[in-house]
N, C-alpha and C positions, 0 to 999 in steps of 0.2 A: 217617479219624477219626470217632470216635464223637460224638454231640452233647455226651455228660457231659465227654469228654476237652475237647472245644472250648469248653465252659462253664468247666471249670478252667483252661485257658489263657487265656481272656478274663479271668478273676479275676486270674491272676498279671500279666498285662500289666498291667491297672489298679494293682494294687499297686505293681509295680515303677515304674510312671509316677508315682504318687504319691511314693513314695519319692526318685526321682530329682529331681523338681521340687522337694521339700523341702531338698535339700542343695545347690541351684543358688544360693539368697541366700546362704547361709553361705559357700560357696566365692568367691561373688563379693566378700562383704566381706574374707575373707580374701586378695584378690587386688590390693588396692588397692596403690597404689606406695609404696615405703617412702621417706618424706621424708630428704633429706639433713641437714635440720636436727635430725631426732631424735637426741638425745645418747645413743648406744650406743656401746659398744666396738668396737673395728675385728671381732673374731670374731663379736661378738653382731649386729652390723651385716649379715656375711656370711652369717649363719645366716638372719635376717630374710629377706634376698634369694632365699636358697635356698627358703625354705618357701613365699615368694611365688612363686617359679617351680613348685614341687610343685603349690601349689593351683591356679596357672593352667592346667597340664596336667589337673588333676583336672577343674576347671571346663569345660575343651574336651570331656573325654570324658565327662562328665556331660550337656551340652547334645546331644553326637552321640548317646548312647544314649536320651535323650529324643526325638529326631527319630525314631530308629529304631524305638522302641516306638509313637510316635504313627503310623508309616508301618504298624506292625504291626497296630494296631486299626484303622485304615481298611482293611487287607486283609481284617480278618474283616468288616467291616461288608459289603464287596463280594464275601465269597465265595471270595477268591483265597488266603486264608491256608493255610499248610503245605504248598504246592507248592514243591519247589526252582526257581530262576529257571533253572538250566541245564538239568538233565533232565527237569524237569516232573513227577518222582514225588514221591511224598509224602514230608516229612522226617519221620522217626520221632518218636514222640510223647515219648520221654524226650529226645530233643533239645532240643525245642521247650520242654519242661519246664524245662531248664537254661538255655535261651538262646532265650526266646520271640521274640525279634525277629529269629531266624536265618531267611536266604534261602536258604541251600543246604543239601542233605542232606550227611550226613558225607562221602561218595565224593566229591561235587564240590567241597565245601570243602577237602578234603585235597590234592586235583589242583589247585586254583587256588594253595592253600599253595607247594607243590612247584614250580610253574610261576613262582611270584614269587621263590623262593629262586635260580633260575638266573641 
């Protein structure tokens, strides 16, 4: 990976981190319990509970992604970024551009998915 590519990926990780951090307060606020005393119709209450569940899952995903992005930034600082954790080969730049927190190359990620499907 060239220095320019690494700089581009550092910027991307930083941007994704900021975007993800900004979404967390909103998702946290949208995940508060729906009070039983709130006067909603039965269907409206069910919709509110469903929305709460969706927002809770989105919050969990945002928190996990933020952790992965922070780990990617740390790997960049230590000089470990861009190497597959399985085969130790360089992860393709285009893959890292799409998923900057990727830990595995396409081949190893595909193999891992196939093993998990069994």
